[in-house]
C-alpha positions as CSV (number, residue, x, y, z in Angstrom):
1,M,28.5,25.4,108.4
2,A,27.5,23.2,111.3
3,A,25.2,23.3,114.3
4,V,26.8,21.8,117.4
5,K,25.4,21.5,121.0
6,N,28.1,22.6,123.4
7,S,28.8,21.3,126.9
8,S,26.6,23.9,128.6
9,G,23.6,22.9,126.5
10,L,23.6,25.8,124.0
11,W,23.5,25.3,120.3
12,E,26.3,27.0,118.3
13,I,26.5,27.7,114.6
14,H,30.1,27.4,113.3
15,V,31.2,28.9,110.0
16,G,34.9,28.6,109.1
17,G,35.8,27.4,112.5
18,K,34.2,30.4,114.2
19,I,31.1,30.6,116.3
20,V,28.8,33.1,114.6
21,A,25.5,32.4,116.4
22,F,24.1,30.5,119.3
23,G,20.8,29.8,121.1
24,K,19.0,27.6,123.6
25,T,17.6,25.5,120.8
26,N,18.8,24.5,117.4
27,R,16.1,26.6,115.9
28,E,17.0,29.7,117.9
29,A,20.6,29.3,116.8
30,W,19.8,29.1,113.1
31,R,17.4,32.1,113.5
32,E,20.2,34.1,115.1
33,Y,22.4,33.1,112.1
34,D,19.7,34.3,109.7
35,R,19.7,37.7,111.5
36,W,23.5,37.8,111.4
37,V,23.5,37.3,107.6
38,G,20.5,39.7,107.2
39,E,18.1,37.1,105.9
40,P,14.4,37.5,107.0
41,A,12.7,34.5,108.6
42,S,9.4,35.0,106.8
43,K,7.6,37.2,104.4
44,A,5.8,38.8,107.3
45,E,9.1,39.7,109.0
46,D,10.4,41.1,105.7
47,T,7.3,43.2,105.2
48,S,7.4,44.6,108.8
49,D,11.1,45.5,108.4
50,W,10.3,47.3,105.2
51,I,7.5,49.3,106.8
52,F,9.8,50.2,109.8
53,R,12.6,51.4,107.5
54,K,10.1,53.3,105.4
55,S,8.7,55.0,108.6
56,L,12.3,56.1,109.5
57,D,12.8,57.6,106.0
58,T,9.5,59.5,106.3
59,Q,10.5,60.8,109.8
60,R,13.8,62.1,108.4
61,M,12.2,63.9,105.5
62,E,9.5,65.7,107.5
63,P,10.6,69.3,108.5
64,K,11.1,69.8,112.2
65,K,8.8,72.4,113.8
């Protein structure tokens, strides 16, 4: 894995010779990579994702009127 700044000024994350994420800053590029691999950035984000998924499950289980 490597972070490289390309000629247009964007940061790219390379894995196995392929660009898998990019961003305006190095931090944005790595954050995009975290999203790509499904890794939360923080405990708060992990919790909010869990609550969102739980709300979707609840909506599916409620009978439609």
